[in-house]
N, C-alpha and C positions, 0 to 999 in steps of 0.2 A: 329882556336881556340886560343884566347888570354889567355895564361896561367898566365901572370901577373895580368890581370883583374880578373880572377877566384881566384887566390891566395889572392888578396886584398879583394875580396868579402868574401872569407872564413875567413880571419883574422878578418874582421869586424863582421861577424856572431859569431865567437868564443868569441870575446870580448863583443859585445853588448848583447848577450843572454846567457852568461856564466860568464866570468871573472868579468864583471862590477858589478855583484851582490855579489861578494865575500866580506865578511866583514873584509878585510885586505887591508889597503892602501898600505902596502909594496908589497904584491903579485900583486895587480893591477899595481903598478908602474913598476914592473919588466917587465910585458907584454907591457905596454905603452912605456917604454924606447926603447924597441926593435921594436915597430911597428910605433909609430908616427914619423913625420919628424924630430922633436927635442923635447926634454923634459928637461927643465932647472932644475938645481940643486935646491932642496928644494920645487919643485912644487908638489902639492898634488891634486889628482882627487878623489872626493868622489864617492860613489856608484851610480850605474844606470845612468851614463853618456853614451851617445851614440856618436859614431864617424862614419861618412860616408867618407871613404877613409882617414884613419889615417895618411898616408904618407904625406898628404898635410896640416897637422895640426902641427904648431910649437909653443910650449910654451916657454916663457922666464923663468928666474929664479924666484923662490918663488911665483909662481902663486897659488891662492886658488880657485879651481874649485869646486863649491858646487854641491850637488846631482841633478841628473836628467837633466843635460844640454845636448844640442845637438850641435855637431860641424859638419857642412856640408862641407866637403872638397872634394866633388865629382869631381869637375873640376878645381876649383881655390883654392889657399892657404888661410889659416887663420894663422896670425902671431900675437903673443902677445909680449909685452915688459916684463919687470921685475916688480914684486910686483903688479900684476893684480889680482883683486878679482872679480870673476864672480858668481853672486848669483844663488840660486837654480832655476832649470828649465828654464834657459835662453837658447835662441836659436840663434846661429850664422850661418847665411845662406850665401852661395856663389853662388847659382844657383837657378834660377826661370824661369818663362815663360813670354814672351811678350804678354800681354793681347790683343794687337792690331794685333798680327800675325795671318794670316789666317791658318797657319799650326802649331800653338801652339809652335813656335820655342823657344829654350832656350835663356836666357840672364843671365849674371852674372858678377862677378868680385871678386878679392881677397878682404879679410877683414883684415885691419891692425889696431891693438889696441896698443896704446902707453903704456909706463910704468906708473905705479901707477894709472891706470884707475880702476874705481869701477863701475861694471855693476850690477844693482839691480835685484831682484826676477822677473822671467818671462819676462825679457826684450827680445826684438827681434831685432837683428841687420841684416839688409837686405844686399844683395850682393853689392860689390863694395864700401863699406863704410870704411872711415878712422876715427878713434877716437883718438884725440890728447892726448898727455901726460897729466895725472892728471885729465882728464875729469870724470864726473859722469853721468851715465845713470840711471834714476829713475826706480823704479819697474814698470813693465808692459809697459814701453815705447816701441814704435816701431820706430827704427832709420832708416829714409829714406834718410838722407843727412849727409854729413861729420860733425863731431863734433870738434870744435876748442879746442885747449889745455885749460885745467882748466875751461871748461864750464860745467855747470850742465844743463842737458836736461831732460824733462819729457813729457809724454803725447803720443797721437796717432793722427797724427805723432808727433814725439819728437820735442820739441821746446826749445830754451834756456830759463831757468827760473832763472839763477844766475851764479855767478862765484865762483870758488873754490880757496882757498888760495894757491898760487903757491909755498910757502915755505914748500913743502912736503919733509920729510926726513925719513919716516918709511920704514921698511923692513918687509914684511909679514913673519910670522912664524906660520902658522895655520896647525897643524898636529893632527887632532882628531884621537883617538885611533882606533876605528872600522869603522868610516865612510869612 
């Protein structure tokens, strides 16, 4: 019996079906600081976000994680830079299945998100993706390939639709009271 695996599953159950719906960012942050792989200063996670193996999720400083997001760290890591904004109900996946596999085998990879990336509402980031610094992922986009720095992508599958100004100097400070 693998007690670490059971402990991790229990920690996920407690957060995902209990703590994640508490209307106190401060209380949720205390739990997440102790459970996630890393939780940067000034980062806020809104209500009803779910984590699959929080130990493999690493948030940089001042990330704004909106409500209802899913972070799949079951086998591979998710890493964000600083000042990353992830829109409501976005999903970041690290594991899936090979549709050509006769035995439905797993395939996946870590997801790395650079600093000052903006991910829109209900975007889906697939396993093994790297999103470069300052990139923008449009609402509802499905990211199947790496995104170059300061590139704006949208659609399904996500394709480049523009470039973002590389002279970014902002620092996120989004701390809603109850969310």
